[in-house]
C-alpha positions as CSV (number, residue, x, y, z in Angstrom):
1,M,0.0,0.0,0.0
2,K,2.8,2.3,0.9
3,R,4.4,1.6,-2.5
4,R,1.2,2.6,-4.3
5,W,1.1,6.0,-2.5
6,T,4.8,6.6,-3.3
7,A,4.3,5.8,-7.0
8,L,1.1,8.0,-7.1
9,L,2.9,10.8,-5.4
10,A,5.9,10.5,-7.9
11,M,3.5,10.5,-10.9
12,L,1.7,13.6,-9.6
13,S,5.0,15.3,-9.0
14,L,6.1,14.6,-12.6
15,A,2.7,15.8,-14.0
16,A,2.9,19.0,-12.0
17,A,6.5,19.6,-13.1
18,S,5.6,19.2,-16.8
19,C,2.8,21.7,-16.5
20,R,5.2,24.6,-15.6
21,R,5.3,27.6,-17.9
22,A,8.1,27.6,-20.4
23,E,10.8,30.0,-19.4
24,P,11.5,32.8,-21.8
25,P,14.5,32.2,-24.1
26,L,17.8,33.4,-22.7
27,A,19.5,36.4,-24.3
28,E,22.4,35.6,-26.5
29,P,25.3,36.2,-24.2
30,L,27.8,37.2,-26.9
31,A,25.4,39.6,-28.5
32,E,24.6,41.1,-25.2
33,A,28.2,41.6,-24.4
34,F,28.8,43.6,-27.5
35,R,25.5,45.4,-27.6
36,P,26.1,49.2,-27.5
37,A,25.0,50.8,-24.3
38,D,22.5,53.2,-25.9
39,T,20.5,50.4,-27.6
40,S,17.9,48.1,-26.1
41,A,18.0,44.4,-26.8
42,S,15.1,44.8,-29.2
43,E,16.9,47.6,-31.2
44,D,20.0,45.4,-31.3
45,R,18.1,42.4,-32.7
46,G,16.5,44.8,-35.2
47,R,20.0,46.0,-36.2
48,R,21.0,42.4,-36.9
49,L,17.8,41.9,-39.0
50,F,18.5,45.1,-40.8
51,A,22.1,43.8,-41.5
52,E,20.7,40.5,-42.9
53,W,17.7,41.7,-44.9
54,C,18.2,45.4,-45.7
55,S,21.8,46.5,-45.7
56,D,22.7,45.2,-49.2
57,C,20.7,48.1,-50.6
58,H,20.3,50.6,-47.7
59,G,23.8,50.2,-46.3
60,A,25.0,49.2,-42.9
61,E,23.8,52.4,-41.3
62,G,20.7,53.0,-43.4
63,R,22.3,55.8,-45.5
64,G,21.3,54.3,-48.9
65,D,24.9,53.3,-49.7
66,G,24.7,49.5,-49.7
67,Q,26.8,47.4,-52.0
68,N,23.8,47.0,-54.4
69,A,22.6,50.7,-54.2
70,Y,24.5,51.7,-57.4
71,N,22.4,49.2,-59.4
72,L,19.1,50.7,-58.3
73,D,17.2,53.4,-60.0
74,P,15.9,55.2,-58.0
75,P,18.6,54.7,-55.3
76,P,17.6,53.7,-51.8
77,P,16.9,56.7,-49.5
78,D,19.1,57.8,-46.7
79,M,17.0,56.7,-43.7
80,S,18.6,59.0,-41.2
81,E,17.0,61.8,-43.2
82,S,13.8,60.3,-44.7
83,L,12.4,58.4,-41.7
84,G,10.9,61.4,-40.1
85,A,8.4,61.8,-42.9
86,L,7.1,58.3,-42.4
87,P,4.8,57.5,-39.5
88,G,5.0,54.1,-37.8
89,P,2.1,52.4,-39.6
90,R,3.5,53.4,-43.1
91,R,6.9,52.1,-42.1
92,R,5.3,48.8,-41.1
93,R,3.3,48.6,-44.3
94,I,6.4,49.2,-46.5
95,I,8.3,46.5,-44.6
96,E,5.4,44.0,-44.8
97,E,4.2,44.7,-48.4
98,G,7.2,46.3,-50.1
99,S,7.7,49.9,-51.2
100,T,5.0,49.7,-53.9
101,A,2.4,49.6,-51.1
102,D,3.3,53.2,-50.4
103,G,3.5,54.2,-54.1
104,R,7.2,54.0,-54.3
105,S,9.7,52.1,-56.3
106,P,9.0,48.4,-56.8
107,L,12.6,47.5,-56.0
108,C,12.1,47.0,-52.3
109,P,10.5,43.6,-51.8
110,P,7.8,42.7,-49.3
111,F,9.2,41.0,-46.1
112,G,5.9,40.3,-44.5
113,R,6.1,36.6,-45.7
114,V,9.6,36.0,-44.3
115,L,9.7,38.0,-41.1
116,A,7.5,37.3,-38.1
117,S,5.5,40.2,-36.6
118,G,7.9,40.4,-33.6
119,E,10.9,40.6,-36.0
120,I,9.2,43.5,-37.8
121,D,8.6,45.2,-34.5
122,E,12.4,44.8,-33.7
123,L,13.3,46.1,-37.2
124,L,11.0,49.1,-36.6
125,A,12.7,49.7,-33.2
126,Y,16.0,49.8,-35.0
127,L,14.7,52.2,-37.6
128,H,13.4,54.4,-34.8
129,W,16.9,54.3,-33.3
130,I,18.4,55.4,-36.7
131,E,15.9,58.2,-36.8
132,K,17.0,59.6,-33.4
133,A,20.6,59.4,-34.6
134,K,23.3,60.8,-32.3
135,F,25.5,63.7,-33.4
136,D,29.3,63.1,-33.6
137,S,31.2,65.4,-31.2
138,D,33.4,66.6,-34.1
139,S,30.7,67.3,-36.7
140,K,27.1,68.3,-37.0
141,T,26.1,65.5,-39.2
142,P,23.8,63.0,-37.6
143,R,24.9,59.4,-37.5
144,P,24.1,56.4,-35.3
145,A,26.3,56.0,-32.3
146,Y,27.1,52.5,-33.3
147,S,28.4,51.6,-36.7
148,M,28.4,48.0,-38.0
149,T,31.2,48.9,-40.4
150,R,33.5,50.8,-38.1
151,K,36.4,48.8,-36.7
152,R,36.3,48.9,-32.9
153,Y,39.9,47.9,-32.2
154,P,42.8,48.9,-34.5
155,L,45.1,46.1,-35.5
């Protein structure tokens, strides 16, 4: 009889343990270690998405100077200057449906089929970060405080 109660208690314990909520995924430790201090984790993930999906045309910092920009007519816009004219819902629509959804060039493809809604939110967070670009101390031209192309440590 005692064995039955022990077995029943063990099964109930296992069942209760399997019903726990899943813990949120851990942050990527290496990415967190190199994340610039003035960006949130969401903005940093958006920066990585931008580097993967957008930088070939828009450039690493969104200045319209990507490696494929010279092939495009019209060229991609400098986002540090043009984002202020686009409210958030229009930005989302351009990302999800492509630039033709906003009456622009058909050269920017729709990413709504390949990016999840949360990824688009992170990309929008990074675009907002580009928009509020910091000023360099030695010049008056706006530029993001973190550059994906700038070497951090000289050789």
